[in-house]
C-alpha positions in Angstrom: 26.5 55.0 -2.8 24.5 56.7 0.0 23.2 53.3 1.2 26.7 51.8 1.3 28.0 54.6 3.4 24.9 54.3 5.7 25.6 50.6 6.2 29.3 51.3 6.9 28.4 53.9 9.5 26.4 51.2 11.3 29.5 49.0 11.3 28.3 46.6 8.6 30.6 45.6 5.7 29.9 43.8 2.5 31.8 40.5 2.2 34.7 40.3 -0.2 34.3 38.4 -3.5 36.6 35.7 -2.2 34.3 35.2 0.8 31.2 35.0 -1.4 32.9 32.4 -3.7 34.0 30.3 -0.7 30.5 30.4 0.9 28.9 29.3 -2.4 31.5 26.6 -3.0 31.3 25.0 0.4 27.5 25.4 0.4 27.2 23.5 -2.9 29.6 20.8 -1.5 27.4 20.6 1.6 24.2 20.4 -0.4 25.7 17.5 -2.5 26.8 15.7 0.7 23.4 16.2 2.2 21.6 14.8 -0.8 24.1 11.8 -1.0 23.7 11.0 2.6 19.9 11.2 2.3 19.8 8.9 -0.7 22.3 6.4 0.8 20.7 6.6 4.2 23.9 7.8 5.9 23.0 10.2 8.7 26.6 11.2 9.4 27.1 12.3 5.8 23.9 14.4 6.0 25.2 16.1 9.2 28.5 16.9 7.5 26.5 18.4 4.6 24.4 20.5 7.0 27.6 21.8 8.7 29.1 22.7 5.4 26.0 24.5 4.3 25.4 26.6 7.4 28.9 27.4 9.0 29.4 30.5 6.7 26.7 32.2 8.7 28.9 32.0 11.8 32.3 32.7 10.3 33.1 36.2 9.2 36.8 36.1 8.3 37.6 34.9 4.8 40.7 32.9 5.8 38.7 31.2 8.5 35.9 30.4 6.1 38.4 28.5 3.9 40.2 26.9 6.8 36.9 25.6 8.4 35.5 24.5 5.0 38.6 22.5 4.1 38.6 21.0 7.6 35.0 20.0 7.3 35.6 18.5 3.8 38.6 16.5 5.1 36.6 15.4 8.1 33.8 14.2 5.8 36.3 12.4 3.6 38.0 10.8 6.6 34.7 9.7 8.0 33.8 8.0 4.7 37.1 6.2 4.6 36.6 4.8 8.1 33.3 3.4 7.6 
């Protein structure tokens, strides 16, 4: 418990369980998209996958994590429907 209070005094907070679940979920979706794009030789799908895997490192709010993740998934779906 002393370590947790030391981290909080430095301004660091542990992420909520909802954030961790979202980061893992969208990371797995991104990994699957990357592998599919690599296998099918579709570079745009690979880039969608890379974006899904790494954007949680930039986003700190849980609601924003889910909003951006859903937007990226919809963008990837729309991109696949177009072409």
